[in-house]
C-alpha positions in Angstrom: -127.3 197.5 -21.2 -129.7 194.7 -22.0 -129.0 191.8 -19.7 -131.5 189.4 -21.3 -129.2 187.9 -23.9 -126.4 187.5 -21.4 -128.7 185.8 -18.9 -130.1 183.5 -21.6 -126.5 182.7 -22.7 -125.5 181.8 -19.1 -128.8 179.8 -18.7 -128.3 177.7 -21.8 -124.5 177.2 -21.2 -125.2 176.3 -17.6 -127.8 173.7 -18.7 -125.4 172.1 -21.1 -122.6 172.0 -18.6 -124.8 170.8 -15.7 -127.0 168.2 -17.3 -124.5 166.7 -19.8 -122.5 165.0 -17.0 -125.7 164.0 -15.2 -126.8 162.0 -18.2 -123.5 160.0 -17.9 -124.0 158.9 -14.2 -126.1 155.8 -15.1 -123.2 154.5 -17.3 -120.8 155.0 -14.4 -123.2 153.2 -12.0 -123.6 150.2 -14.4 -119.8 150.0 -14.8 -119.4 150.0 -11.0 -122.0 147.2 -10.7 -120.1 145.1 -13.3 -116.8 145.6 -11.4 -117.6 145.8 -7.7 -113.9 146.3 -6.9 -114.2 149.7 -8.6 -117.7 150.6 -7.3 -116.4 152.9 -4.6 -114.1 154.8 -6.9 -116.9 155.3 -9.5 -119.3 156.4 -6.8 -116.8 158.8 -5.2 -116.0 160.3 -8.7 -119.7 160.6 -9.5 -120.3 162.3 -6.2 -117.5 164.7 -6.7 -118.8 165.7 -10.2 -122.3 166.1 -8.8 -121.3 168.3 -5.8 -118.6 170.3 -7.5 -120.1 170.8 -11.0 -123.7 169.6 -11.4 -125.3 171.0 -8.2 -123.7 174.4 -8.4 -124.6 174.8 -12.0 -128.2 173.6 -11.4 -128.5 176.3 -8.7 -127.1 178.8 -11.2 -129.9 177.6 -13.6 -132.5 178.8 -11.1 -130.7 182.1 -10.6 -130.3 182.8 -14.3 -133.9 181.7 -14.9 -135.1 184.0 -12.2 -133.0 186.8 -13.8 -134.7 186.1 -17.2 -138.1 186.3 -15.6 -137.3 189.6 -14.0 -135.5 191.3 -16.9 -138.2 190.1 -19.4 -141.0 191.1 -17.0 -142.8 187.8 -17.6 -146.1 187.2 -15.8 -145.6 183.8 -14.2 -149.4 183.2 -13.7 -150.0 183.9 -17.4 -147.0 181.8 -18.5 -148.0 178.4 -17.4 -145.3 176.5 -19.3 -142.7 178.6 -17.2 -144.6 178.1 -14.0 -144.7 174.3 -14.6 -141.0 174.3 -15.5 -140.2 176.1 -12.2 -142.3 173.7 -10.2 -140.6 170.7 -11.8 -137.2 172.3 -11.3 -137.9 172.6 -7.6 -139.0 169.0 -7.4 -135.8 167.9 -9.2 -133.7 170.1 -6.9 -135.2 168.4 -3.9 -134.7 164.9 -5.3 -131.1 165.7 -6.4 -129.9 167.4 -3.2 -132.3 166.2 -0.6 -132.5 162.6 -1.5 -129.8 161.6 -4.0 -126.7 163.2 -2.4 -127.3 161.7 1.1 -128.0 158.3 -0.6 -124.7 158.5 -2.6 -122.8 159.4 0.5 -124.1 156.3 2.2 -123.3 154.1 -0.8 -119.7 155.4 -0.6 -119.5 154.3 3.1 -121.0 150.9 2.2 -118.5 150.3 -0.6 -115.4 151.6 1.2 -114.3 148.1 2.3 -113.2 145.8 -0.5 -115.9 143.2 -1.4 -115.6 139.9 0.4 -114.9 137.2 -2.2 -118.0 135.0 -2.6 -120.2 137.3 -0.5 -122.8 139.4 -2.3 -123.5 143.0 -1.6 -125.4 143.9 1.6 -129.2 144.3 1.5 -128.8 148.0 2.4 -126.4 148.5 -0.5 -128.8 146.9 -2.9 -131.7 149.0 -1.6 -129.6 152.2 -1.8 -128.4 151.4 -5.3 -132.0 150.8 -6.4 -133.1 154.1 -4.8 -130.2 155.9 -6.7 -131.3 154.3 -9.9 -134.9 155.2 -9.4 -134.1 158.8 -8.4 -131.7 159.2 -11.4 -134.4 158.0 -13.8 -136.9 160.4 -12.3 -134.4 163.3 -12.5 -133.6 162.5 -16.2 -137.3 162.5 -17.0 -137.8 165.8 -15.2 -134.9 167.3 -17.1 -136.3 166.2 -20.4 -139.8 167.6 -19.6 -138.3 170.9 -18.3 -136.3 171.3 -21.5 -139.3 170.5 -23.6 -141.3 173.2 -21.7 -138.6 175.8 -22.1 -138.1 175.1 -25.8 -141.6 174.4 -27.0 -143.4 176.8 -24.6 -146.7 174.9 -24.9 -150.0 176.6 -24.2 -152.3 175.0 -21.7 
C-alpha cells in the first residue's frame, strides 16, 4: 500500500485545521482589548483552542511531513526548499510552545481579577500583550513563508 497519498492528505488537512484557528487569534485579542471585562474569557478560550487543537495538529504536521520525506525518499540536502521549511517550522514551534503559551498563561493570571474602574492595565500586562502580538505576527509570517515553500518549491 502506498502511504504517500494518505500522509499528504493528513498533512494538508492538518494544516487547514491547525492554522485556520491560529489566524483568528488576533481578532480575539483585539476584541478582548476593546472589552477588558471579557479579556480573561477570550484569552482562556484562545489558550484552550491553542493547546487542545492547534499545538497537537502542528506537531502532527511535523510527523506527517517526516513521513512524507521518508516514504518519498527525499534527499533533504538536495531539497533546499524543504530543508528551509523544516527549519522555519522548528523556529515556529519554539515560538508557539516555548514562548507564546507561557506568556498566554501569565496573561490569564493577570486578567483573572475584574478590571478596577478607572485604573489602566498593569505594565506587565501591557508588556505581555505586546509580546503576544509580536509573537503572533512572527508566527503568521512564518506560516505564510512555510506554505509558500511547500507549494511553490522554489529552487535556490
